[in-house]
GUVEXVO-863375 format. One record per residue: residue number from 1; residue in one letter; x, y, z of N, C-alpha, C in turn. Coordinates in steps of 0.1 Angstrom, whole numbers. Atoms other than C-alpha are relative to their C-alpha. Layout:
REM GUVEXVO-863375
num	residuo	n_c1	n_c2	n_c3	ca_c1	ca_c2	ca_c3	c_c1	c_c2	c_c3
NUM	a	X	Y	Z	X	Y	Z	X	Y	Z
...
REM end
This chain:
REM GUVEXVO-863375
num	residuo	n_c1	n_c2	n_c3	ca_c1	ca_c2	ca_c3	c_c1	c_c2	c_c3
1	x	12	-8	1	35	-32	192	3	13	-6
2	x	-3	-13	7	34	-3	168	-5	12	8
3	x	4	-12	-7	34	30	186	-2	13	-8
4	x	0	-12	9	36	53	156	-12	1	-9
5	x	12	-1	10	7	44	133	-11	7	7
6	x	11	-9	-6	-23	67	137	-11	-8	6
7	x	10	7	-8	-42	49	164	-6	-12	-5
8	x	6	13	2	-46	14	152	-3	-6	14
9	x	3	6	-13	-56	-11	179	12	-1	8
10	x	-12	1	-8	-20	-15	189	3	12	9
11	x	-3	-12	-8	-14	21	199	-12	4	9
12	x	11	-3	-9	-49	23	213	2	-8	13
13	x	-3	8	-12	-39	-5	237	11	7	9
14	x	-10	-8	-7	-8	16	246	-6	12	7
15	x	7	-11	-6	-31	46	253	-8	-5	13
16	x	7	6	-12	-52	23	276	9	-2	12
17	x	-10	2	-11	-21	14	296	5	13	6
18	x	-5	-13	-6	-9	50	299	-11	6	9
19	x	10	-6	-8	-43	61	312	-1	-8	13
20	x	0	8	-12	-42	32	337	11	5	10
21	x	-11	-5	-8	-8	44	350	-3	14	5
22	x	4	-14	-5	-22	80	352	-9	-1	11
23	x	10	1	-10	-51	69	373	7	-4	13
24	x	-8	5	-12	-27	50	397	8	11	6
25	x	-8	-11	-4	-4	80	398	-8	11	7
26	x	8	-10	-6	-32	104	406	-5	-4	14
27	x	4	5	-14	-44	82	435	11	1	10
28	x	-12	-1	-9	-9	80	449	3	14	4
29	x	-3	-15	-3	-4	118	446	-10	5	10
30	x	10	-5	-10	-37	125	464	2	-5	14
31	x	-3	7	-13	-29	100	491	12	6	7
32	x	-12	-6	-5	6	115	495	-3	14	6
33	x	3	-14	-5	-7	151	498	-9	0	12
34	x	9	1	-12	-34	140	523	7	-4	12
35	x	-6	6	-12	-12	120	546	13	7	5
36	x	-13	-4	-4	22	135	545	3	15	-1
37	x	-1	-15	1	16	173	539	-11	6	8
38	x	11	-7	-7	-4	198	559	-10	7	-10
39	x	9	-7	10	-20	210	526	-14	-5	0
40	x	15	3	-1	-58	211	527	-5	0	-15
41	x	5	1	14	-72	198	494	-15	-6	0
42	x	13	6	1	-108	189	483	1	-14	-5
43	x	-2	14	3	-102	152	484	-12	-6	-7
44	x	12	6	6	-138	143	476	-1	3	-15
45	x	1	-4	14	-139	163	443	11	-6	-8
46	x	-11	6	8	-105	150	432	-3	-15	-2
47	x	2	14	2	-115	114	438	-12	-2	-10
48	x	11	2	11	-147	119	417	6	1	-14
49	x	-7	-1	13	-125	131	388	8	-12	-3
50	x	-8	12	3	-102	101	392	-9	-12	-3
51	x	9	11	3	-132	77	393	-6	2	-14
52	x	5	-2	14	-146	93	362	10	-4	-11
53	x	-10	5	9	-113	87	344	1	-15	0
54	x	0	15	-1	-113	51	356	-12	-6	-7
55	x	11	6	7	-148	45	343	1	1	-15
56	x	-2	-1	14	-140	59	309	11	-9	-5
57	x	-11	9	4	-108	38	308	-5	-14	-1
58	x	6	13	0	-128	7	317	-8	-2	-13
59	x	8	1	12	-153	14	289	9	-1	-12
60	x	-9	0	12	-124	20	265	6	-14	-1
61	x	-6	13	1	-108	-13	274	-10	-11	-5
62	x	10	9	5	-141	-31	268	-2	1	-15
63	x	2	-2	15	-145	-15	234	12	-6	-8
64	x	-12	6	7	-109	-25	225	-1	-15	-1
65	x	1	14	1	-115	-61	234	-10	-5	-10
66	x	10	3	10	-146	-62	212	5	2	-14
67	x	-6	-3	13	-128	-45	183	10	-11	-4
68	x	-11	10	3	-99	-70	186	-7	-14	-4
69	x	7	13	3	-124	-100	186	-7	1	-14
70	x	7	-2	13	-143	-86	156	11	-1	-11
71	x	-10	1	10	-110	-82	137	5	-14	-2
72	x	-4	14	1	-100	-118	144	-10	-8	-8
73	x	11	7	7	-134	-130	132	0	4	-15
74	x	1	-4	14	-133	-109	100	12	-6	-7
75	x	-12	5	7	-97	-121	92	-2	-15	-2
76	x	3	14	2	-109	-157	97	-9	-3	-11
77	x	10	3	10	-136	-153	71	6	1	-14
78	x	-7	-1	13	-110	-148	43	4	-15	-4
79	x	-2	13	4	-111	-182	26	9	-1	-12
80	x	-9	2	11	-87	-197	1	-8	-6	-12
81	x	6	5	12	-98	-204	-35	9	-12	-5
82	x	-8	12	3	-87	-240	-43	4	0	-15
83	x	-4	0	14	-85	-232	-80	13	8	-3
84	x	-12	-8	2	-59	-205	-77	9	1	12
85	x	-8	-1	-12	-46	-208	-42	1	13	6
86	x	0	-13	-5	-54	-172	-35	-12	2	9
87	x	12	-3	-8	-77	-157	-9	-11	6	-8
88	x	11	-5	7	-111	-147	-19	0	15	-1
89	x	-1	-14	0	-103	-111	-10	9	5	-11
90	x	-9	-4	11	-76	-111	-37	-6	-2	-14
91	x	5	3	13	-98	-124	-65	-14	6	-2
92	x	13	-6	2	-131	-106	-59	1	15	2
93	x	0	-14	-2	-135	-69	-65	-9	5	11
94	x	10	-3	-11	-165	-68	-41	7	-2	13
95	x	-7	3	-13	-144	-84	-14	11	11	2
96	x	-10	-11	-1	-116	-58	-21	-6	12	5
97	x	7	-12	-4	-141	-30	-17	-4	-1	15
98	x	4	2	-13	-154	-44	15	12	0	10
99	x	-12	0	-8	-119	-50	29	5	14	1
100	x	-5	-13	0	-110	-14	20	-9	9	10
101	x	9	-7	-9	-141	0	38	3	-4	15
102	x	-3	5	-14	-134	-22	69	13	5	5
103	x	-13	-5	-5	-97	-11	70	-2	15	3
104	x	2	-15	-3	-108	26	68	-7	2	13
105	x	8	-1	-12	-133	20	96	10	-3	12
106	x	-9	4	-11	-106	3	118	11	10	2
107	x	-10	-11	-2	-82	32	113	-6	13	5
108	x	6	-13	-3	-106	61	117	-7	0	14
109	x	7	1	-12	-127	49	146	9	1	12
110	x	-9	-1	-11	-99	43	171	7	14	1
111	x	-7	-13	0	-83	76	160	-9	10	7
112	x	9	-9	-5	-114	96	168	-3	-2	15
113	x	2	3	-13	-120	78	200	12	4	9
114	x	-12	-4	-8	-84	83	212	0	15	2
115	x	0	-15	-1	-88	121	205	-11	4	11
116	x	11	-3	-9	-121	122	225	5	-3	15
117	x	-5	4	-13	-104	104	255	11	10	4
118	x	-11	-9	-4	-73	127	254	-6	14	3
119	x	6	-13	-2	-95	158	252	-7	-1	14
120	x	6	1	-13	-115	145	283	11	0	11
121	x	-11	0	-10	-82	139	301	5	14	2
122	x	-4	-14	-1	-72	175	294	-10	8	9
123	x	11	-6	-8	-105	187	308	1	-4	15
124	x	-1	5	-14	-101	165	339	12	6	6
125	x	-12	-5	-6	-65	177	344	-2	15	4
126	x	3	-14	-3	-77	213	342	-8	2	12
127	x	9	-1	-12	-104	207	367	8	-4	13
128	x	-8	4	-11	-79	190	391	9	12	4
129	x	-9	-11	-3	-55	219	388	-7	12	5
130	x	8	-11	-5	-83	244	393	-3	-1	15
131	x	3	2	-15	-90	228	427	12	0	8
132	x	-13	2	-8	-53	226	437	10	11	-4
133	x	-10	-11	1	-37	260	430	1	5	-14
134	x	-1	-6	14	-41	265	392	13	-2	-6
135	x	-13	0	7	-10	274	372	11	-1	9
136	x	-11	1	-10	11	275	404	2	-15	4
137	x	-2	14	-3	6	237	408	11	-6	-9
138	x	-11	6	8	38	219	396	-5	-10	-10
139	x	5	11	9	17	192	380	-7	6	-13
140	x	5	-6	13	5	218	353	9	-4	-11
141	x	-9	4	11	36	205	334	-6	-12	-7
142	x	6	12	6	15	174	326	-8	4	-13
143	x	6	-4	13	-2	195	299	9	-4	-12
144	x	-10	3	11	30	189	278	0	-15	-2
145	x	0	15	2	28	151	284	-12	-3	-9
146	x	11	3	9	-7	150	269	2	5	-14
147	x	-3	-5	14	4	171	239	10	-9	-7
148	x	-10	9	7	34	148	233	-6	-13	-3
149	x	7	12	3	13	117	235	-9	1	-12
150	x	9	-2	12	-12	132	211	8	1	-13
151	x	-8	-1	12	16	141	187	4	-14	-6
152	x	-5	14	4	27	104	186	-12	-8	-6
153	x	12	9	3	-8	88	184	-9	6	-11
154	x	10	-7	8	-30	114	166	7	5	-13
155	x	-5	-7	12	-27	131	132	2	14	4
156	x	-4	-13	-3	-14	166	130	-12	9	3
157	x	12	-9	-3	-49	184	128	-5	-3	14
158	x	5	3	-13	-61	166	159	10	3	11
159	x	-10	-4	-10	-28	172	177	-1	15	3
160	x	1	-14	-2	-31	209	171	-13	4	7
161	x	12	-2	-7	-67	208	183	2	-2	15
162	x	-3	4	-14	-55	191	215	9	11	6
163	x	-9	-11	-5	-28	218	218	-8	12	3
164	x	8	-12	-3	-53	246	215	-9	-2	12
165	x	8	2	-12	-75	230	241	9	1	13
166	x	-9	-1	-12	-45	227	265	3	15	3
167	x	-3	-14	-2	-37	264	259	-12	7	7
168	x	13	-6	-6	-74	273	267	-1	-3	14
169	x	1	4	-14	-73	253	299	10	8	8
170	x	-11	-7	-8	-40	270	310	-4	15	2
171	x	5	-14	-1	-55	305	303	-10	1	11
172	x	10	1	-10	-85	295	324	6	-1	14
173	x	-7	2	-13	-62	285	353	7	13	4
174	x	-7	-13	-4	-43	318	351	-10	11	4
175	x	11	-10	-3	-76	338	352	-6	-3	14
176	x	7	3	-13	-92	319	381	4	-15	4
177	x	-2	14	-6	-84	289	404	-1	2	15
178	x	0	0	-14	-87	279	440	14	0	6
179	x	-14	-1	-6	-56	290	460	2	-11	10
180	x	-4	9	-10	-38	265	481	11	6	9
181	x	-10	-7	-9	-19	277	512	14	-7	-2
182	x	-14	4	2	18	275	507	4	-4	-14
183	x	-3	4	14	15	268	470	-3	11	-10
184	x	4	-11	9	-3	297	453	7	13	4
185	x	-7	-13	-1	17	329	448	-9	11	-1
186	x	9	-12	1	-1	361	456	3	9	-11
187	x	-3	-9	11	-5	383	426	5	14	4
188	x	-4	-13	-2	13	416	425	-9	10	-6
189	x	8	-10	6	-1	449	414	0	-1	-15
190	x	1	2	14	-14	447	379	0	13	-8
191	x	-1	-12	8	-3	474	354	-12	1	-9
192	x	12	-2	8	-30	489	332	2	-5	-14
193	x	-2	5	14	-14	478	299	0	-15	-2
194	x	1	14	2	-16	441	307	-15	-5	-1
195	x	13	6	1	-45	418	302	-7	0	13
196	x	7	-1	-13	-72	422	328	1	-13	8
197	x	-1	10	-10	-68	400	359	13	-8	-2
198	x	-13	7	2	-33	388	346	11	10	3
199	x	-11	-8	-3	-2	402	362	12	-3	-9
200	x	-12	2	9	33	403	346	5	-14	1
201	x	-5	14	-1	42	369	360	-9	-9	-7
202	x	9	9	7	10	353	347	2	1	-16
203	x	-2	-1	14	16	368	312	13	-7	-4
204	x	-12	7	3	51	355	313	-2	-15	-1
205	x	3	14	0	39	320	322	-8	-4	-12
206	x	8	3	12	13	322	295	8	-1	-13
207	x	-8	-1	12	38	332	269	9	-13	-1
208	x	-9	12	-1	62	304	280	-8	-13	-3
209	x	8	12	2	34	278	280	-4	-1	-15
210	x	3	0	14	22	288	245	11	-4	-9
211	x	-12	2	8	57	288	231	4	-15	1
212	x	-4	14	-2	66	254	246	-10	-10	-6
213	x	10	9	5	33	238	236	1	0	-15
214	x	-1	-1	14	37	251	200	12	-8	-6
215	x	-13	7	5	73	239	196	-1	-15	2
216	x	1	15	-3	65	205	212	-9	-6	-10
217	x	9	6	10	35	199	190	5	-1	-14
218	x	-5	0	13	53	209	159	10	-10	-2
219	x	-11	10	3	84	188	163	-5	-14	3
220	x	5	13	-2	66	158	177	-8	-5	-12
221	x	8	4	12	41	157	148	9	-2	-12
222	x	-10	2	12	70	161	123	7	-13	1
223	x	-8	12	-2	90	133	138	-10	-12	-1
224	x	9	11	1	59	111	141	-4	-2	-14
225	x	3	2	14	50	117	105	11	-7	-7
226	x	-12	7	6	85	107	94	0	-15	4
227	x	0	14	-5	83	75	115	-12	-7	-6
228	x	11	7	6	49	67	101	3	-3	-15
229	x	-4	3	14	62	71	65	10	-11	-1
230	x	-10	11	1	91	49	73	-7	-14	3
231	x	7	12	-3	68	23	88	-8	-5	-12
232	x	7	4	13	46	24	56	10	-5	-10
233	x	-10	6	10	77	19	35	5	-14	4
234	x	-4	13	-4	87	-10	56	-11	-11	-3
235	x	11	9	3	53	-26	53	-1	-3	-15
236	x	1	2	14	53	-20	16	12	-9	-5
237	x	-11	8	4	88	-36	12	-3	-15	5
238	x	3	14	-5	76	-66	33	-10	-6	-9
239	x	11	6	10	45	-70	10	7	-3	-13
240	x	-6	3	13	67	-68	-21	9	-12	1
241	x	-9	11	-2	91	-93	-6	-9	-13	0
242	x	9	12	0	62	-117	1	-5	-4	-14
243	x	5	3	14	49	-113	-35	12	-5	-8
244	x	-12	6	7	85	-119	-48	2	-14	3
245	x	-2	14	-4	87	-151	-28	-10	-9	-7
246	x	11	8	8	54	-163	-43	4	-1	-14
247	x	-3	0	14	65	-153	-77	12	-9	-3
248	x	-12	9	2	99	-171	-72	-4	-14	0
249	x	5	14	0	80	-203	-64	-6	-3	-13
250	x	6	3	13	60	-200	-96	10	-1	-11
251	x	-10	0	11	89	-191	-118	9	-13	1
252	x	-8	12	-1	109	-220	-103	-8	-12	-6
253	x	8	11	6	80	-243	-112	0	1	-15
254	x	0	-1	14	79	-229	-147	13	-4	-6
255	x	-13	4	5	116	-233	-152	2	-15	1
256	x	-1	15	-2	115	-269	-138	-9	-7	-10
257	x	9	7	10	85	-278	-161	6	2	-14
258	x	-6	-2	13	103	-263	-191	12	-10	-2
259	x	-11	9	1	134	-283	-183	-4	-15	-1
260	x	4	14	0	116	-316	-176	-7	-4	-13
261	x	8	3	12	93	-314	-206	9	0	-13
262	x	-8	-1	13	122	-307	-231	4	-14	-4
263	x	-5	13	4	135	-343	-230	-11	-8	-7
264	x	10	8	7	102	-361	-237	-5	6	-13
265	x	5	-6	13	92	-336	-264	11	-2	-11
266	x	-11	3	10	126	-341	-281	-1	-14	-5
267	x	2	14	4	120	-379	-280	-12	-1	-10
268	x	12	1	9	85	-374	-296	4	6	-14
269	x	-3	-6	12	100	-351	-322	9	-10	-9
270	x	-9	9	7	127	-377	-331	-9	-12	-6
271	x	8	11	4	101	-405	-332	-9	4	-12
272	x	9	-5	10	78	-384	-354	7	0	-14
273	x	-7	-2	12	105	-377	-379	4	-14	-6
274	x	-3	14	4	116	-414	-380	-12	-7	-6
275	x	12	6	5	81	-425	-385	-4	6	-14
276	x	2	-6	13	77	-400	-414	9	-5	-10
277	x	-10	6	9	109	-413	-430	-3	-14	-4
278	x	3	14	3	98	-449	-428	-12	-2	-8
279	x	13	1	7	64	-442	-442	0	7	-14
280	x	0	-8	12	76	-422	-472	-4	-9	-12
281	x	3	9	12	75	-452	-497	-10	-10	2
282	x	10	10	-3	47	-471	-482	-14	6	-3
283	x	14	-5	2	11	-467	-494	-7	2	13
284	x	7	-3	-13	-10	-450	-467	-11	10	-3
285	x	10	-10	2	-41	-430	-463	6	15	1
286	x	-4	-14	-1	-38	-392	-467	-1	6	14
287	x	1	-5	-13	-49	-387	-432	12	-2	9
288	x	-12	3	-7	-17	-403	-419	10	12	-1
289	x	-9	-11	2	4	-376	-435	-5	13	7
290	x	6	-12	-7	-20	-349	-421	3	-1	15
291	x	-2	1	-15	-17	-363	-386	15	2	3
292	x	-14	-2	-3	21	-364	-388	4	15	-2
293	x	-3	-15	2	22	-328	-401	-6	7	12
294	x	6	-7	-12	-1	-318	-372	9	-2	12
295	x	-9	2	-11	22	-335	-347	12	9	0
296	x	-12	-8	2	52	-317	-361	-3	15	3
297	x	4	-14	-3	34	-284	-359	-2	3	14
298	x	2	-2	-15	23	-289	-323	13	-1	8
299	x	-13	1	-7	58	-299	-313	8	14	-2
300	x	-6	-13	2	71	-266	-328	-6	10	10
301	x	6	-9	-9	45	-247	-308	4	-3	15
302	x	-4	4	-14	55	-266	-276	14	6	3
303	x	-13	-6	-2	91	-255	-281	0	15	2
304	x	2	-14	-2	80	-219	-285	-5	3	14
305	x	5	-2	-13	60	-222	-253	10	-2	11
306	x	-10	3	-9	89	-237	-234	10	12	0
307	x	-9	-12	1	111	-208	-246	-6	12	7
308	x	6	-11	-7	86	-183	-233	0	-2	15
309	x	0	3	-15	84	-201	-199	14	2	6
310	x	-14	-3	-5	122	-199	-196	2	15	1
311	x	-1	-15	0	120	-162	-204	-7	6	12
312	x	7	-5	-11	93	-156	-178	6	-4	13
313	x	-6	5	-13	111	-176	-151	14	6	2
314	x	-13	-6	-2	143	-156	-156	12	-8	-5
315	x	-11	9	6	164	-182	-175	10	10	-7
316	x	-10	-9	6	197	-165	-184	1	-2	-15
317	x	-1	2	14	198	-181	-218	-12	7	-8
318	x	12	-5	6	162	-170	-226	1	15	0
319	x	-1	-15	0	171	-134	-216	13	5	-5
320	x	-12	-4	6	203	-132	-235	-1	13	-8
321	x	0	-13	7	210	-97	-248	5	-2	-14
322	x	-6	1	14	215	-94	-286	-5	13	-7
323	x	3	-12	9	215	-67	-313	-11	-4	-10
324	x	11	3	9	183	-66	-333	-5	14	-5
325	x	7	-13	4	160	-40	-349	-14	0	5
326	x	14	-1	-5	126	-27	-339	-9	-9	-8
327	x	9	9	9	110	-45	-369	1	-14	4
328	x	-2	14	-3	126	-78	-360	-7	-3	14
329	x	6	1	-13	114	-73	-324	-15	-2	-1
330	x	15	1	2	78	-68	-335	-3	-14	-7
331	x	3	12	6	80	-98	-358	1	-12	9
332	x	-2	11	-10	93	-120	-330	-12	0	10
333	x	12	-1	-9	64	-108	-307	-12	-6	-7
334	x	12	5	7	38	-116	-334	1	-15	-4
335	x	0	14	3	51	-151	-340	-8	-9	9
336	x	8	8	-9	34	-164	-309	-14	4	2
337	x	14	-5	-2	1	-145	-312	-10	-10	-5
338	x	9	11	4	-28	-169	-313	-10	5	-11
339	x	9	-5	10	-50	-146	-335	7	11	-8
340	x	-8	-10	7	-25	-128	-358	-9	9	-9
341	x	9	-7	9	-53	-118	-382	-7	12	7
342	x	7	-11	-8	-68	-96	-354	9	11	4
343	x	-9	-10	-4	-37	-76	-349	4	9	-11
344	x	-2	-10	10	-33	-44	-369	12	9	4
345	x	-12	-8	-2	2	-28	-372	-2	14	-6
346	x	1	-13	5	0	10	-376	13	7	0
347	x	-13	-7	2	30	29	-389	-3	15	1
348	x	3	-14	-2	27	64	-375	12	9	-3
349	x	-12	-8	3	63	75	-382	2	1	-14
350	x	-2	-2	15	64	89	-417	14	5	-4
351	x	-13	-6	3	98	106	-414	12	-10	-1
352	x	-11	9	-1	119	76	-406	-5	-14	0
353	x	5	14	0	117	38	-410	3	-6	13
354	x	-2	6	-13	111	24	-376	5	-14	0
355	x	-4	14	1	117	-11	-388	15	-2	1
356	x	-14	1	0	154	-5	-392	7	6	12
357	x	-6	-6	-12	159	12	-359	7	-11	8
358	x	-8	11	-7	187	-8	-341	-4	0	15
359	x	3	2	-14	180	-22	-306	10	-9	6
360	x	-9	9	-7	202	-38	-280	-8	-4	13
361	x	8	4	-12	181	-58	-255	-2	-15	-1
362	x	3	15	0	170	-94	-245	-13	-2	-9
363	x	11	0	10	148	-99	-276	-12	-9	4
364	x	11	9	-3	128	-129	-265	-8	5	12
365	x	7	-5	-12	120	-114	-231	-9	12	-3
366	x	8	-12	3	108	-81	-245	-11	-4	-10
367	x	11	5	9	89	-99	-273	-11	-6	8
368	x	10	6	-8	71	-119	-247	-8	11	8
369	x	7	-11	-7	63	-87	-228	-10	7	-9
370	x	9	-6	10	48	-71	-259	-12	-10	-3
371	x	10	10	3	30	-104	-266	-11	-1	11
372	x	9	0	-11	14	-103	-232	-10	12	-1
373	x	9	-12	2	0	-68	-239	-10	-2	-11
374	x	9	3	11	-14	-79	-272	-11	-10	4
375	x	9	10	-5	-30	-110	-257	-11	6	9
376	x	9	-6	-9	-46	-89	-230	-10	8	-8
377	x	9	-8	9	-60	-66	-257	-10	-9	-7
378	x	9	10	7	-74	-96	-276	-10	-6	9
379	x	9	6	-9	-90	-110	-245	-11	10	4
380	x	9	-11	-4	-106	-76	-237	-10	3	-11
381	x	8	-3	12	-120	-72	-272	-9	-11	-4
382	x	9	11	6	-148	-91	-290	8	-7	-10
383	x	-7	8	10	-138	-119	-313	1	6	-14
384	x	0	-6	13	-147	-98	-343	8	13	-1
385	x	-7	-13	0	-127	-67	-332	15	-3	0
386	x	-15	1	2	-90	-61	-338	7	9	11
387	x	-8	-7	-9	-62	-48	-316	11	8	-8
388	x	-9	-8	8	-41	-19	-330	13	2	8
389	x	-14	-2	-5	-3	-18	-324	7	11	-8
390	x	-6	-12	7	12	16	-332	14	2	5
391	x	-14	-1	-3	49	22	-333	5	14	-4
392	x	-6	-14	3	69	55	-332	13	1	6
393	x	-13	-4	-5	105	65	-328	0	15	3
394	x	1	-13	-4	105	96	-308	13	4	7
395	x	-13	-4	-6	140	111	-302	8	-12	4
396	x	-9	10	-5	160	88	-280	-8	-12	6
397	x	8	11	-5	132	64	-273	-10	-6	-10
398	x	10	7	8	108	39	-290	-12	-1	8
399	x	13	0	-7	72	42	-282	-9	-10	-7
400	x	9	10	5	47	13	-287	-13	1	7
401	x	13	-1	-6	10	16	-281	-8	-12	-5
402	x	9	11	3	-14	-14	-279	-14	5	4
403	x	13	-6	-3	-50	-2	-282	-11	-11	-3
404	x	10	10	2	-79	-26	-277	-14	7	-1
405	x	14	-6	2	-117	-21	-282	-9	-7	10
406	x	7	6	-11	-128	-36	-249	-9	10	8
407	x	9	-8	-8	-149	-22	-221	8	10	9
408	x	-8	-10	-8	-120	-3	-205	1	-5	15
409	x	-2	4	-14	-110	-4	-168	-3	12	9
410	x	3	-11	-9	-121	16	-138	13	5	7
411	x	-12	-5	-7	-98	37	-117	6	-9	10
412	x	-5	9	-10	-96	11	-90	8	-11	-7
413	x	-8	11	7	-85	-16	-115	13	5	-6
414	x	-12	-6	6	-61	8	-132	11	1	11
415	x	-10	-1	-11	-44	14	-98	7	-13	3
416	x	-6	13	-4	-38	-23	-93	5	-8	-12
417	x	-5	7	11	-30	-32	-129	15	-2	0
418	x	-14	3	-1	4	-48	-129	4	-6	13
419	x	-3	6	-13	2	-60	-93	1	-15	-1
420	x	0	14	1	12	-96	-89	-12	-7	6
421	x	12	8	-4	-17	-121	-86	-13	8	0
422	x	13	-7	2	-43	-95	-95	-5	-2	-14
423	x	6	2	13	-66	-103	-124	-15	2	0
424	x	14	-1	1	-100	-95	-136	-6	-10	-9
425	x	5	11	9	-102	-125	-159	-8	-10	8
426	x	8	10	-7	-125	-154	-152	10	-11	5
427	x	-9	10	-6	-111	-182	-130	4	-10	-11
428	x	-5	9	9	-89	-205	-150	6	6	-13
429	x	-5	-7	12	-79	-179	-176	12	8	3
430	x	-12	-7	-4	-51	-163	-157	1	2	15
431	x	-2	-2	-14	-35	-158	-123	6	14	3
432	x	-5	-13	-2	-24	-122	-127	15	3	1
433	x	-15	-2	0	13	-125	-135	5	6	-13
434	x	-5	-5	13	14	-114	-172	4	14	0
435	x	-3	-14	-1	13	-77	-166	12	3	10
436	x	-11	-2	-9	36	-80	-136	13	-3	-6
437	x	-13	4	7	63	-98	-156	3	10	-11
438	x	-2	-10	11	58	-74	-185	6	13	6
439	x	-5	-12	-6	63	-44	-162	14	-2	5
440	x	-14	3	-4	94	-60	-147	10	1	-11
441	x	-9	0	11	110	-66	-180	3	14	-5
442	x	-1	-13	6	103	-31	-193	8	10	10
443	x	-6	-9	-10	114	-13	-161	15	-3	2
444	x	-14	4	-1	147	-33	-159	8	6	-12
445	x	-6	-6	12	155	-19	-194	0	15	1
446	x	1	-15	0	149	17	-182	-12	6	-6
447	x	12	-5	7	115	19	-199	-11	2	10
448	x	12	-2	-8	80	26	-187	-12	-6	-6
449	x	13	6	5	46	10	-190	-11	8	6
450	x	11	-8	-5	15	32	-187	-13	-5	-6
451	x	13	4	4	-22	24	-190	-9	12	0
452	x	11	-10	1	-49	49	-202	-13	-7	-4
453	x	12	7	3	-84	37	-200	-12	8	4
454	x	13	-6	-3	-120	50	-201	-10	-11	-1
455	x	11	10	1	-149	27	-192	-9	1	-12
456	x	8	0	13	-167	17	-224	8	4	-12
457	x	-8	-6	11	-139	32	-246	12	-8	-3
458	x	-12	7	2	-112	6	-244	12	4	8
459	x	-12	-3	-8	-76	7	-230	11	1	-10
460	x	-13	-3	8	-43	20	-244	12	-3	9
461	x	-12	3	-7	-11	4	-231	12	6	-8
462	x	-12	-7	7	20	26	-239	13	-5	6
463	x	-14	5	-4	55	11	-237	10	10	-6
464	x	-11	-8	5	85	34	-239	13	-7	4
465	x	-13	7	-1	120	19	-244	11	9	-4
466	x	-11	-8	4	152	38	-245	8	-6	-12
467	x	-8	5	12	172	35	-278	15	1	4
468	x	-15	0	-3	209	27	-277	6	13	-6
469	x	-7	-12	5	232	57	-280	10	-3	-11
470	x	-9	3	11	251	59	-312	15	4	4
REM end
């Protein structure tokens, strides 16, 4: 059960249990004071305060059970898309927005409710102490317990608000309370320079209380914040691990498919060449030669596709490092473009020839990454519009920009661009791995991938790759 997150349902359940223990402890203390000590206490008023706490705790428990039931029902409504194997919340922007609002509600509502309950507990504690000797009552130390619990469960602003409320209650007890025989210390003569109605002892108690409450709230909130950040990092790493496991399954499938398809395609290639050789001196329709040429061309395209699948799946041979030039890298990337006539290469570096710039990298893998960016630009643009690829050698790095003429992306889409299995394309046109693999390839080489987009103005993808040192 997480105790550090800012009042999710887990820590709210923890607060419910703590308040239950407090109610039982208060009843035992009142019974002990009534039966085993000669101290005269207003038992009726104290029991009313305990009953009030019990009623609010019961209502809190009922609300938690409803919230838990609603959460289970909402999580059960997330259905799986049979076409992609992904949940509907991952493929629909509307569902993503609804899930975000629901998550915000689930985190903020228990937080505020927990603060209200803890503030009520402080008021109830102050009332009990007022009836039983005020600041002289040893149980006034329980102010610090409430502050510590608030520092763990609540956020820093709410914790400091709770601390201020505790200080206010303690000052009220120092000023006025009902004395209890044998417990309350009679005040000494009050010097003129002290606060009215507070003697030297009371001022010392107040200073000690304020100091302890401030230090406790400060350190507990700091430690709680660090633990929350660590928990967030842990959840993020778990999410990334789950994505990596799903990606590993897909890449294993791609590598297996590339390996299994290589043999039958090789057999088809051999049969096609043998058939072409046997039909060389035999009269035949022209369409036969055209069909054989078409088969040979499609086989070449299949070999290129298999090579890209091996690169995407992490095949060592496909990602073999080799020395090349920036010009050869771009030529390799353009070889597999489906609409090369729509791609415009812009040479913006007038001082040096970027084509001859030496590079040392896995050429096929990087070419596939650039190819993914160009294909995304082509998909985003109209069929009559082109995609501009601008190259520049800037100091010790090469910069490549792919600019499309599409509708652009919103801030929400930009934040998730590159996440695995996230796509805005129509079903059947992608599963959201292209940009994820592209970013992985570029970052492993020490480069960066950045997107700049304005709705209605298109998108610019900027790739920066470090150049080898001479």
